[in-house]
N, C-alpha and C positions, 0 to 999 in steps of 0.2 A: 186054669191060665196057663201057658203053655213056659217054660225056663227062660229062654228068651225074651221072653215078653214083659212076667215082674222083672229079669235083669233088666231091661231098659227103661219099667218106670221105674226102676232102683235108681237108673244109671243117672236119670234124667230127676230126679226128685230131687238125689243129692247136688247135680249143678245146678238146680235154682235154687237152693238152700242158697248153696255156694259165692253166687253170686249178688243176693242179697243184698242191701245196704242193713249196715248193722245199725241201728242209732244210738246216741252214748247212752251209758248205761249212767243208772241216778247219783245224784250230787250225792257231797261226801257232808255228811253234818257240821253245819257253821256255829257251835254254837257264842256268845257273844266271849271276851275274855274279859275278868278281875282286874281291873285296876291300885291298887293301893295308889291313890292320887287324888286328889280334885280334879272338878267334872274342867276347870281353867288351862287347868297341868293338859292334862287329857286330850284335848281340846286345841292347842295350844302344840304340842307333841305330835300330834296325827297333821297341823303345816308341817311342820318343820320333817316329816320323815314322808312331806312326799311334796315336798322341794327339794329332799335329798336326793330321790329317786328319778329326779327332773320329769315329775308327772303334774304337770300344768292341771291347776283347777276350776273349775269351766264356776262353780255356785258354794260357796258357807252362805248357811244359815244358823247363825251360833243357839240362835232363841231355840230349833227344832237340833241342832247337835245332827244334821247333817249337810259335809262335805260331796262333794259330787264331783268327779275327773273330768277332762274333756275325752273324747275315742281316744285313743290308740293305738296307732301299731303295735303290734307285740313285737317284739327284738328278736330278732333271728339269731339266735345262737349257732354255736358251729355245727353245731350235734342238734339235728331233728328230736333224736329223745328227751332233749331237756323242753322242747316245747307243747311234746303230745302229753310229760311228764305232768303237769297246769292244767290240765282236760282232756276229757273225753271227749271225742267232737262225730266218738262213731265212724262207723268207711265204706267208701264209694262200694257199689258193686263189683270189680276187680279184688274186692280186699284189703287198700287204698287206705292205712289209718289216717285220718283227716288229725287236723292241729291248729289251734288257738292263731286266728290272725287277727282280729281287734281284741280290747277286750272296755269294759268299761267298769271302771273303779266310783265303789258308794264307800263312805266310811259315815256309821251312824255313834255318837257318843253320850251318853248318858254321864247321873250322876253329881253329885252336892259334894257341896266344899270338902267330905275328905276322900267320900273316891267314887269310881266311875265305873263302867265299863266302856270295850269300843268293839264296835262291830265291823270287820269287814266284808262285802262284796262285791263279787267280780260276775256281771256278764259275757261270757268270751265270747263271739263269734268267729267262727273256723272258715276253714279256706274249701269246706264240700256246701255251706253257703248255710250250715246247723245252727242252732244255739250247740255251744258244746254244754257240759257239765265238770264243772269245776270239781279240783284234785283234794281244793282246800290249802294248797301250795301257801299261795301267796298268799291265803284272805290269813295264812300264819305267820306265816313270817312278816308282814305289813304291821298286825297286831302288836306281836312280842316287839321288837322292833319303835313299837307309838307308846306299850308298859313298858319296856328299859327306859325309854327314854322318860318320862313322864315319871317316875318312880326314881331316876334320879335327881331330874330336880325337886322332887318332890324332896326329896332327904338332903341333898345341897339347902333350901329356903328353909332346913329345919335345924343345923346348925350353925346355920350362921343367923339363925334367931339366938340362939342360947348365947 
């Protein structure tokens, strides 16, 4: 094959590869977080954290432990990198990084009268119309807020019982 033809094929392959949309990477692992508080305290704490963050709740099902929030627009921070930090939405054919625009938040609380777990999931929909892969930042922060609130509530209740 002449050198110019092989160079042309390499260049064409490079351009096509560079102009191909890139899908999101796999999502970050997202295990449930253990909470040293009862199911009831953790359940109440989860509702309180939704309220503190002004995230409207669509469904509360205490029997199953499921809390589903209304779909919500992702707030636009001053820095676009902050939105990209929440989820990988892939990139378009020009290499422009996508970012999450809409979030579907769910929280699942399980437990008994002594201990519980809280599992937070978010489905992100990006500006490119893709389902984005979470980076676990929102979920971790939300679960930590629930844990802290439930455990402080449990400690306070234990102190007043003595």
